[in-house]
Each structure stands twice: as structure tokens, then as C-alpha cells.
FINU-485453 format. One record per residue (C-alpha): residue in three letters; x, y, z; residue number from 1. Coordinates in pm, 1 decimal, m for minus. Last residue first. Layout:
N
   residuo         c1         c2         c3   num
       ALA          X          Y          Z   NUM
...
# end
This chain:
433
   residuo         c1         c2         c3   num
       UNK     5408.3    15357.9    12980.2   433
       UNK     5310.4    15073.4    12706.5   432
       UNK     5227.6    15407.9    12492.4   431
       UNK     4829.2    15371.0    12492.8   430
       UNK     4822.9    15307.1    12912.3   429
       UNK     5081.5    15590.0    12884.8   428
       UNK     4803.1    15785.0    12741.2   427
       UNK     4516.5    15619.3    12957.0   426
       UNK     4724.2    15769.8    13243.7   425
       UNK     4778.9    16093.6    13127.8   424
       UNK     4353.2    16152.5    13043.4   423
       UNK     4304.5    16018.8    13400.2   422
       UNK     4542.2    16307.8    13555.7   421
       UNK     4424.8    16546.0    13387.6   420
       UNK     4538.2    16700.6    13076.5   419
       UNK     4770.1    17056.1    13034.0   418
       UNK     5077.9    16876.7    12896.4   417
       UNK     5266.0    17041.6    13196.5   416
       UNK     5026.4    16966.5    13418.4   415
       UNK     4942.8    16619.9    13336.1   414
       UNK     5397.4    16574.5    13347.7   413
       UNK     5349.9    16776.9    13676.4   412
       UNK     5068.4    16511.0    13778.9   411
       UNK     5247.2    16264.0    13705.4   410
       UNK     5563.0    16259.0    13880.9   409
       UNK     5808.3    16026.3    13719.4   408
       UNK     6148.9    16170.1    13760.0   407
       UNK     5923.1    16516.9    13615.2   406
       UNK     6200.0    16579.1    13344.2   405
       UNK     6212.1    16146.0    13303.8   404
       UNK     5839.3    16135.7    13280.2   403
       UNK     5835.9    16424.2    13043.4   402
       UNK     6105.9    16258.5    12804.4   401
       UNK     5866.3    15923.6    12788.9   400
       UNK     5591.4    16144.6    12699.7   399
       UNK     5742.6    16281.9    12388.3   398
       UNK     5927.4    15994.0    12303.0   397
       UNK     5569.8    15793.9    12342.3   396
       UNK     5423.7    16074.5    12135.6   395
       UNK     5678.8    16061.8    11867.3   394
       UNK     5629.3    15708.2    11801.4   393
       UNK     5248.1    15701.7    11768.4   392
       UNK     5259.7    16023.3    11534.6   391
       UNK     5542.9    15743.6    11279.0   390
       UNK     5874.9    15873.8    11203.2   389
       UNK     6078.6    15882.5    11530.0   388
       UNK     6343.3    16057.0    11547.5   387
       UNK     6636.4    16165.5    11300.4   386
       UNK     6626.5    15838.4    11027.5   385
       UNK     6283.6    15968.0    10954.2   384
       UNK     6193.3    16265.1    10979.9   383
       UNK     6143.1    16374.7    10587.6   382
       UNK     5964.2    16046.4    10528.0   381
       UNK     5720.4    16159.9    10865.2   380
       UNK     5609.3    16482.9    10626.3   379
       UNK     5388.0    16672.7    10832.4   378
       UNK     5691.9    16743.4    11067.5   377
       UNK     5939.1    16837.1    10790.8   376
       UNK     5642.3    17049.1    10640.1   375
       UNK     5573.5    17242.7    10953.1   374
       UNK     5953.2    17319.4    10993.0   373
       UNK     5926.5    17493.9    10645.9   372
       UNK     5648.6    17657.8    10668.3   371
       UNK     5846.0    17808.4    10984.0   370
       UNK     5720.4    17784.4    11363.2   369
       UNK     5814.7    18117.2    11490.7   368
       UNK     5993.8    18104.9    11866.1   367
       UNK     6314.6    17980.6    11745.6   366
       UNK     6439.8    17607.3    11737.9   365
       UNK     6162.0    17470.1    11681.2   364
       UNK     6181.4    17069.8    11673.9   363
       UNK     5959.5    17017.6    12024.7   362
       UNK     5741.2    17289.4    11986.3   361
       UNK     5687.3    17110.4    11576.0   360
       UNK     5607.1    16804.1    11754.6   359
       UNK     5320.0    16948.1    12000.4   358
       UNK     5212.8    17131.6    11706.8   357
       UNK     5129.9    16828.4    11491.6   356
       UNK     5013.9    16645.0    11769.7   355
       UNK     4762.0    16949.1    11852.6   354
       UNK     4687.2    16898.3    11516.2   353
       UNK     4633.7    16568.8    11514.6   352
       UNK     4346.5    16600.3    11836.6   351
       UNK     4168.9    16865.7    11668.2   350
       UNK     4094.2    16645.2    11343.3   349
       UNK     4255.6    16301.4    11340.9   348
       UNK     4155.7    16284.1    10968.5   347
       UNK     4308.7    16606.6    10968.6   346
       UNK     4277.0    16647.6    10543.2   345
       UNK     4537.1    16939.7    10527.6   344
       UNK     4528.6    17318.0    10364.3   343
       UNK     4436.2    17499.5    10646.1   342
       UNK     4765.7    17427.7    10780.7   341
       UNK     4971.4    17509.1    10516.0   340
       UNK     4812.6    17882.4    10533.8   339
       UNK     4925.2    17907.0    10925.2   338
       UNK     5267.0    17775.8    10794.5   337
       UNK     5281.9    18037.9    10532.3   336
       UNK     5141.5    18290.8    10799.0   335
       UNK     5461.0    18166.3    11029.7   334
       UNK     5315.2    17976.6    11339.4   333
       UNK     5369.0    18156.7    11682.3   332
       UNK     5535.1    18050.3    11984.9   331
       UNK     5558.0    18255.1    12236.5   330
       UNK     5228.3    18161.5    12421.9   329
       UNK     5350.7    18086.0    12773.4   328
       UNK     5219.8    17789.6    12893.3   327
       UNK     5416.2    17614.4    12606.9   326
       UNK     5114.9    17306.1    12486.3   325
       UNK     4831.0    17532.5    12588.6   324
       UNK     4907.4    17911.8    12448.5   323
       UNK     4977.0    17646.4    12106.0   322
       UNK     4642.9    17513.4    12117.4   321
       UNK     4468.0    17794.4    12165.7   320
       UNK     4702.6    17981.6    11891.4   319
       UNK     4626.6    17681.4    11657.1   318
       UNK     4264.6    17698.5    11668.2   317
       UNK     4259.7    18015.9    11620.2   316
       UNK     4465.8    17938.6    11277.2   315
       UNK     4251.2    17630.2    11226.3   314
       UNK     3948.4    17832.0    11236.3   313
       UNK     3872.4    17902.5    10867.3   312
       UNK     3964.9    17518.7    10793.5   311
       UNK     3618.6    17463.9    10905.3   310
       UNK     3498.0    17140.2    10728.4   309
       UNK     3893.9    16984.9    10734.5   308
       UNK     3815.0    17013.1    11125.8   307
       UNK     3510.7    16801.1    11131.6   306
       UNK     3179.3    16967.4    11240.9   305
       UNK     3027.9    16843.3    11508.6   304
       UNK     2720.2    16677.5    11478.9   303
       UNK     2430.0    16776.3    11765.8   302
       UNK     2154.8    16506.5    11867.3   301
       UNK     1841.5    16654.6    12034.9   300
       UNK     1638.1    16268.7    12156.5   299
       UNK     1881.0    16045.8    12046.7   298
       UNK     1941.5    15929.1    12422.8   297
       UNK     1591.6    15756.1    12434.3   296
       UNK     1598.7    15657.7    12097.0   295
       UNK     1921.9    15437.8    12114.2   294
       UNK     1836.3    15293.1    12359.3   293
       UNK     1483.9    15136.8    12244.1   292
       UNK     1685.9    15039.2    11941.0   291
       UNK     1948.7    14858.6    12106.4   290
       UNK     2293.4    14839.4    11972.6   289
       UNK     2512.3    14587.4    11811.3   288
       UNK     2154.1    14428.4    11617.2   287
       UNK     2371.4    14569.2    11266.6   286
       UNK     2050.2    14732.8    11195.2   285
       UNK     2076.9    14905.6    11567.3   284
       UNK     2445.3    14955.8    11468.7   283
       UNK     2378.2    15133.0    11128.5   282
       UNK     2180.6    15371.7    11309.3   281
       UNK     2468.5    15438.0    11586.4   280
       UNK     2706.0    15546.6    11328.9   279
       UNK     3002.4    15580.8    11524.3   278
       UNK     3192.7    15841.6    11622.2   277
       UNK     3024.8    15871.5    11958.1   276
       UNK     2892.1    16083.5    12240.1   275
       UNK     2647.4    16106.3    12526.0   274
       UNK     2490.0    16368.4    12776.4   273
       UNK     2264.6    16270.2    13027.8   272
       UNK     2177.8    16542.1    13298.2   271
       UNK     2180.9    16388.0    13623.2   270
       UNK     1909.4    16291.4    13934.8   269
       UNK     1973.8    15905.0    14039.1   268
       UNK     1760.5    15802.3    14312.8   267
       UNK     1912.7    15432.7    14459.5   266
       UNK     1730.9    15097.2    14493.8   265
       UNK     1850.7    14903.8    14803.6   264
       UNK     1981.2    14556.1    14660.8   263
       UNK     2332.7    14620.2    14677.0   262
       UNK     2599.3    14357.3    14551.9   261
       UNK     2660.5    14600.5    14215.2   260
       UNK     2545.4    14927.7    14349.4   259
       UNK     2169.1    14931.9    14284.9   258
       UNK     2016.2    15150.9    13964.3   257
       UNK     1694.1    15441.3    13980.7   256
       UNK     1552.3    15694.3    13677.9   255
       UNK     1348.8    15410.8    13580.8   254
       UNK     1390.9    15472.5    13224.8   253
       UNK     1742.5    15588.6    13198.9   252
       UNK     1907.7    15306.0    13448.9   251
       UNK     1689.7    15089.4    13305.9   250
       UNK     1805.4    15198.2    12971.5   249
       UNK     2191.5    15163.4    13105.4   248
       UNK     2140.0    14784.2    13280.7   247
       UNK     2008.1    14667.7    12862.6   246
       UNK     2338.8    14845.9    12719.4   245
       UNK     2569.5    14709.0    12955.0   244
       UNK     2447.1    14347.1    12824.6   243
       UNK     2458.6    14486.7    12455.2   242
       UNK     2840.2    14568.1    12449.3   241
       UNK     2967.4    14946.9    12518.3   240
       UNK     3123.5    15081.7    12229.9   239
       UNK     2851.6    15291.1    12118.1   238
       UNK     2845.7    15486.0    12394.4   237
       UNK     3201.9    15663.8    12318.5   236
       UNK     3189.9    15948.3    12636.6   235
       UNK     2900.5    15882.0    12843.4   234
       UNK     2857.6    16244.7    13009.8   233
       UNK     2671.3    16272.0    13323.2   232
       UNK     2565.8    16610.1    13427.0   231
       UNK     2450.9    16756.5    13794.3   230
       UNK     2216.3    16709.7    14010.5   229
       UNK     2445.8    16411.5    14140.5   228
       UNK     2658.0    16303.3    13938.2   227
       UNK     2946.1    16125.8    14159.9   226
       UNK     2605.8    15912.4    14208.0   225
       UNK     2601.9    15833.1    13905.3   224
       UNK     3018.7    15783.5    13895.2   223
       UNK     2965.8    15491.4    14156.2   222
       UNK     3022.8    15492.4    14523.1   221
       UNK     3251.5    15280.0    14725.2   220
       UNK     3188.7    14995.3    14977.2   219
       UNK     3497.5    14862.3    15110.8   218
       UNK     3732.5    14542.6    15109.9   217
       UNK     3587.0    14488.4    14736.0   216
       UNK     3916.1    14251.0    14660.9   215
       UNK     3633.8    13952.5    14566.6   214
       UNK     3314.2    14122.4    14471.0   213
       UNK     3033.8    14234.0    14640.1   212
       UNK     3163.7    14225.6    14963.8   211
       UNK     3119.6    14585.0    15074.9   210
       UNK     2908.5    14723.5    14804.8   209
       UNK     2985.5    14873.5    14505.9   208
       UNK     2918.7    15114.8    14291.2   207
       UNK     2661.8    15227.4    13985.1   206
       UNK     2869.0    15362.4    13690.9   205
       UNK     3195.8    15218.8    13811.8   204
       UNK     3093.3    14886.9    13930.3   203
       UNK     2884.5    14835.5    13670.6   202
       UNK     3108.7    14908.9    13388.7   201
       UNK     3382.0    14670.9    13561.4   200
       UNK     3133.3    14416.8    13599.4   199
       UNK     3038.8    14420.5    13189.6   198
       UNK     3408.4    14520.0    13033.7   197
       UNK     3506.5    14842.7    12975.7   196
       UNK     3696.4    14932.0    12692.7   195
       UNK     3536.0    15209.0    12566.8   194
       UNK     3301.3    15319.3    12796.8   193
       UNK     3483.9    15610.0    12949.1   192
       UNK     3232.2    15806.1    13190.4   191
       UNK     3241.2    16149.4    13253.5   190
       UNK     3141.7    16349.2    13537.5   189
       UNK     3017.8    16704.0    13531.8   188
       UNK     2940.7    16825.0    13931.6   187
       UNK     2708.4    17101.5    14030.9   186
       UNK     2722.3    17442.2    13950.7   185
       UNK     2666.3    17448.3    13574.2   184
       UNK     2340.4    17266.2    13663.6   183
       UNK     2063.0    17557.9    13526.9   182
       UNK     2278.5    17460.9    13178.9   181
       UNK     2534.7    17672.0    12989.2   180
       UNK     2820.4    17482.8    13172.1   179
       UNK     2685.9    17139.0    13089.7   178
       UNK     2625.1    17208.2    12750.3   177
       UNK     2990.9    17337.5    12746.1   176
       UNK     3109.0    17055.3    12889.2   175
       UNK     2986.3    16814.7    12624.2   174
       UNK     3118.1    16993.1    12365.6   173
       UNK     3437.3    17001.6    12545.8   172
       UNK     3407.1    16602.4    12541.3   171
       UNK     3296.5    16616.9    12184.9   170
       UNK     3596.2    16781.2    12057.8   169
       UNK     3630.0    16686.8    11697.8   168
       UNK     3909.4    16442.1    11783.5   167
       UNK     3743.3    16094.5    11655.6   166
       UNK     3460.7    16183.8    11387.4   165
       UNK     3088.7    16329.4    11501.3   164
       UNK     2831.9    16289.9    11697.4   163
       UNK     2694.2    16453.0    12035.2   162
       UNK     2363.0    16281.3    12177.6   161
       UNK     2208.8    16500.6    12398.4   160
       UNK     1926.8    16461.0    12658.6   159
       UNK     1677.9    16655.6    12711.2   158
       UNK     1671.3    16880.0    13054.0   157
       UNK     1660.5    17262.7    12890.9   156
       UNK     1843.1    17536.7    12948.4   155
       UNK     2159.0    17352.8    12745.7   154
       UNK     1947.8    17266.8    12412.1   153
       UNK     1935.3    17630.8    12234.6   152
       UNK     2243.5    17715.3    12351.0   151
       UNK     2418.9    17372.6    12208.6   150
       UNK     2270.4    17454.9    11867.2   149
       UNK     2378.2    17844.5    11861.5   148
       UNK     2739.8    17704.6    11924.1   147
       UNK     2714.8    17422.2    11663.6   146
       UNK     2614.1    17653.6    11408.2   145
       UNK     2857.7    17942.8    11513.0   144
       UNK     3103.0    17668.0    11429.8   143
       UNK     2965.4    17560.3    11101.7   142
       UNK     2970.0    17943.9    11019.8   141
       UNK     3342.4    17976.8    11097.3   140
       UNK     3414.5    18204.1    11413.7   139
       UNK     3615.9    17952.6    11640.7   138
       UNK     3724.7    17834.5    11948.1   137
       UNK     3581.1    17573.6    12224.3   136
       UNK     3689.9    17700.4    12563.4   135
       UNK     3963.9    17661.4    12798.9   134
       UNK     4296.5    17761.0    12625.2   133
       UNK     4112.6    18029.7    12428.4   132
       UNK     4255.2    18259.0    12185.6   131
       UNK     3958.4    18477.9    12039.1   130
       UNK     3603.9    18401.1    11905.0   129
       UNK     3518.5    18190.2    12226.1   128
       UNK     3270.8    17968.8    12343.1   127
       UNK     3089.7    17851.1    12632.3   126
       UNK     3040.4    18222.6    12786.2   125
       UNK     2781.2    18331.2    12531.8   124
       UNK     2681.5    18669.7    12614.8   123
       UNK     2314.1    18738.3    12546.0   122
       UNK     2245.6    19046.8    12356.8   121
       UNK     1858.7    19163.1    12358.6   120
       UNK     1689.4    19350.4    12124.1   119
       UNK     1376.3    19567.1    12146.9   118
       UNK     1260.1    19674.2    11830.4   117
       UNK     1001.9    19959.5    11716.4   116
       UNK      652.3    20068.8    11584.4   115
       UNK      504.2    19784.1    11383.9   114
       UNK      134.0    19865.5    11356.3   113
       UNK     m107.9    19630.4    11519.0   112
       UNK     m355.6    19901.8    11609.7   111
       UNK     m244.2    19916.4    12003.7   110
       UNK      129.8    20012.3    11829.5   109
       UNK      362.2    19713.2    11833.0   108
       UNK      729.9    19617.9    11976.7   107
       UNK      892.4    19355.0    11797.2   106
       UNK     1150.2    19140.0    11987.7   105
       UNK     1498.0    19022.2    11840.3   104
       UNK     1715.7    18800.2    12019.6   103
       UNK     2017.6    18755.7    11955.8   102
       UNK     2311.7    18509.4    12090.9   101
       UNK     2615.0    18700.4    12161.0   100
       UNK     3001.5    18533.7    12065.4    99
       UNK     3225.6    18765.3    12135.7    98
       UNK     3549.5    18965.3    11918.4    97
       UNK     3774.9    19193.8    12125.2    96
       UNK     3670.0    19308.0    12465.5    95
       UNK     3572.9    19654.2    12383.5    94
       UNK     3288.3    19462.7    12206.6    93
       UNK     3237.0    19348.1    11821.2    92
       UNK     2945.2    19108.5    11779.9    91
       UNK     2969.8    18764.7    11623.7    90
       UNK     2664.5    18696.2    11639.0    89
       UNK     2393.1    18416.8    11715.4    88
       UNK     2026.2    18384.2    11606.7    87
       UNK     1699.1    18481.6    11714.0    86
       UNK     1326.5    18626.6    11628.3    85
       UNK     1044.0    18747.6    11801.9    84
       UNK      746.7    18758.1    11638.1    83
       UNK      574.1    18990.7    11333.5    82
       UNK      730.4    18737.4    11066.6    81
       UNK      862.9    18966.4    10820.5    80
       UNK      998.1    19233.4    11054.6    79
       UNK     1137.7    18972.8    11332.6    78
       UNK     1330.8    18821.3    10996.0    77
       UNK     1445.7    19166.9    10937.9    76
       UNK     1541.6    19198.2    11291.8    75
       UNK     1707.5    18912.9    11382.2    74
       UNK     1950.1    18995.8    11018.6    73
       UNK     2135.3    18611.0    10875.3    72
       UNK     2463.9    18676.6    10764.2    71
       UNK     2608.8    18792.0    10370.2    70
       UNK     2613.9    19143.8    10403.9    69
       UNK     2306.0    19217.5    10277.2    68
       UNK     2136.2    19063.4    10581.9    67
       UNK     2324.6    19202.9    10781.7    66
       UNK     2238.4    19541.3    10724.8    65
       UNK     2513.0    19802.2    10565.7    64
       UNK     2836.8    19987.1    10610.4    63
       UNK     2954.6    19675.5    10797.9    62
       UNK     3152.8    19752.6    11181.6    61
       UNK     2981.5    19403.6    11262.7    60
       UNK     2824.1    19559.5    11605.7    59
       UNK     2816.4    19901.6    11625.3    58
       UNK     2784.8    19955.1    11236.6    57
       UNK     2481.6    19663.1    11222.3    56
       UNK     2291.8    19856.7    11465.6    55
       UNK     2247.8    20183.7    11299.3    54
       UNK     2381.4    20470.2    11493.9    53
       UNK     2257.1    20808.2    11416.5    52
       UNK     2382.6    21112.6    11603.2    51
       UNK     2287.6    21244.0    11934.4    50
       UNK     2251.6    20836.3    12020.1    49
       UNK     2597.9    20870.9    12151.8    48
       UNK     2648.9    20442.2    12203.5    47
       UNK     2848.2    20431.1    12511.9    46
       UNK     3021.1    20059.8    12603.9    45
       UNK     2966.6    19740.7    12517.5    44
       UNK     2914.3    19538.1    12893.7    43
       UNK     2856.0    19802.8    13086.0    42
       UNK     2684.0    20020.7    12830.2    41
       UNK     2404.9    19717.4    12745.1    40
       UNK     2360.0    19698.4    13143.6    39
       UNK     2309.9    20041.9    13179.5    38
       UNK     1974.6    20023.1    12925.8    37
       UNK     2029.5    20142.7    12545.5    36
       UNK     1795.2    20419.3    12314.3    35
       UNK     1692.6    20491.1    12008.4    34
       UNK     1945.1    20302.2    11767.7    33
       UNK     1891.0    20309.0    11392.6    32
       UNK     1817.8    19958.3    11205.4    31
       UNK     1561.5    20093.9    10985.7    30
       UNK     1250.2    19972.9    11162.7    29
       UNK     1382.5    20141.2    11472.4    28
       UNK     1579.8    19983.6    11748.7    27
       UNK     1586.8    19978.4    12155.8    26
       UNK     1892.6    19795.5    12268.2    25
       UNK     1896.2    19599.8    12501.9    24
       UNK     2178.5    19437.4    12741.0    23
       UNK     2052.4    19122.8    12959.7    22
       UNK     1816.9    19065.0    13291.1    21
       UNK     1582.9    19298.8    13074.1    20
       UNK     1346.6    19600.3    13279.5    19
       UNK     1599.0    19824.8    13220.4    18
       UNK     1466.2    19875.5    12867.5    17
       UNK     1123.2    20015.1    13025.0    16
       UNK     1311.8    20271.1    13060.7    15
       UNK     1389.0    20360.5    12715.8    14
       UNK      989.2    20381.7    12628.3    13
       UNK      973.3    20698.1    12710.8    12
       UNK     1278.7    20869.2    12544.0    11
       UNK     1149.5    20610.5    12244.5    10
       UNK      811.7    20838.4    12235.0     9
       UNK      487.3    20648.3    12314.4     8
       UNK      196.3    20800.6    12150.8     7
       UNK       79.8    20460.3    11995.9     6
       UNK      m16.2    20316.8    12267.0     5
       UNK      259.2    19975.5    12360.5     4
       UNK      192.2    19641.9    12242.3     3
       UNK      458.9    19388.2    12304.3     2
       UNK      593.2    19075.8    12060.5     1
# end
């Protein structure tokens, strides 16, 4: 909190707003905006303070305070507690709806009486309330909770454990944490732990010296070195066998490692983020996952909601996926088709939704995907005999056609799919191509 002399007027206090590094407004206890700094004006536009302007009307277009409209209100919370309060909101801006991390600071006079509030509005750059092919998208309460937890942990050095079903976007969340951290200008390195043998795990993670094993004709740096000063993301850490878990624990505890075939210790400097779709506590009880390693990586757990738990986000996610699939954004879902998608269970979550939309784009004869076409894409029995009936076979056929179209140029195929070359090779391997 901040204490001021009781004779300070709002006009006199307005100048102090320029001392903040974020857009800021001065607000009265009855929600009236009294002043704004230049950063606020540039980000959110001018406010005519000659007329009564309430914060809830400007930011949300509400006719009553946020807490009376079903949302959390940092001003009301700060008034009750007498301390600063934080909350994630979706604000209306000149660019459309945007996630904003709102911090409310109470301003007291010398006698301790509440005078005003300073509201700091910190833009969120790693999530979007509009269509995006690069960021996590959503506006639901479950999604906003996820974004808020990312905002809280990102500036710290704490290890993060991302939990949730397959296909919920854990790698995208890990990248969001990295992009919101102090290491954002440094590398973000992903290690896919599933399927790595013990020897391959060590070589991939720690690198190897020349002559370390048959075929090691040159020294190769590992992914830990590649992630130096950045973020190391261990995807599907629950799939690491026990022998590798010991080596990983040693790396985390000592901050040092040795390349395979080398006796020279090297220092490791990285932010650790892990992810799994498995229940690690159950694996610990079954003796399949080390308890000491579990507590090392489980400093700040974040659960990613299943797609069915945030069905109101499906239209926005679908528009973003269609833009990414087609590259031009011309394909769209009819309103009944959107409504149909929102009724689905999606056991494969966002990954399954993307597959269904790719199928629909391939079969669509117009730019609008109708509910009838979507029904045929969801109902494999309807499609039997015309195209491969199961999702795996359809994706295999789609990949085969892309390879033929681009004469085997995998870079071109990866670019058209909007995935990395590494992800494409994994898909090709999974489909026997």
C-alpha cells in the first residue's frame, strides 16, 4: 500500500502514475476513473475524465461492478483486505478482447483512511482471447485460471510440473511459461522422454564424447547444454524408466552432469519444466517412479483442463486450428457445426479436435464446414467404404498424400502442417511412413 498526505487531490496524484512501468489508472473507492498515465492511453485509448467513467464500464462494458456481474473484482477485494490484490481479467481494448493481469494498490492517507486505488494493468502476451495460430487461446474460467497460474510462476525459478490428459497442450503451456519468464530470450529445449532407451537418454540429455561408444565418431553436445541459461522441458517424464530417473535426479540436485564417455563435470543452468499425462503419485506407490524425484519436480503443479471441461472455448480453438491447418483462414464452421463440436467428449482433447478439422477440410467442397459434413467426420460408420474409417488410417492417408504432393520434401510437408520437422518425423514413424 502507499500512504499520501490527506490534502493531495486526484489531479496532484495523477502525476505519480507516470512512475509505474505498466499502464495505470487512479480509481476512487466507488469505481470512478480519475486519471490515467501515458502507458495506459497508448495501450487502451483515451478516457474522458471530464465525464464520469467507471472502471467496470471501460474495461468490461458492464453496467455494474465486476463482482456483481459474476467476476472477481480486485478493487472490492483490496477494499476488504486493505492490501494489494491481483486477478486475471479479459478486458475490451482497441484491438479486441485481451487477457490482462490486474493489480490493485490501495492508497491511504496519513491517518490510515482509504483514499484511492492505483490499478496496474499488465498485458499477457502468452495467451489470447482472439484467434491465434501461435498462442494458447480461450476465455473460459478454467482457461483463465490456467493463464493466471502461469503468470504467477513464470517470473520465478521454481520447477513446474504440468499435468493433464494427452492432447491438452502441455508443450504450449511450457512454452508460455518460458516466454513469460526472465529466460525468454534464451533457448527453449524439449526432450521427449517416451521411448528413450537408457543409453540414448544419456546421450540425448548429456551428450557424448568422441569414441564413447561404437559409432561415436565425433563429440556431440547434449540437450542440457543446448538449454543453457534457458528452459529444459521434459515431456512425458512419467515414461522415464527407473535407471534414467537416478541420473536425472543427480542432474537436478547437483546442477552438474558428465557427457557419456567423459570424466569432466559440466555445470547445468536451466529452468526445469516437466509434463506427464500419468498419475505420478500412483507410480510412486507402485515403485515405478522415484519419490525423491517426484518431490524435486513437483514444486509448482499446474493441471491443464480437458477440452470438454472448457467447451465454451471450442469455437475459438477451432477457428485458430482451421487458420493453422489451411494457412489462409478461409474455412469456417457453420453455427450448428460449432454447437455440435461443443457437445463432444474429445478423449484426445485438442489433438483430436485438430484431426477432425483436418478431416473436414479435406472433405469440404465449400469454405463453410456444415453440420452434416461434421457429422460424417465424427461418425466413422458413415465414412466406411469411402475413405479410411479410423482416425489413425485417415491421418496415414493424409500424410502419404502430402508426401506425394511435395515429392518427399519433409520440410515442405512440415510447413504445410504447421508443425516442426521433429514432430513430423515422429508422426511419420508412428504411421510407418
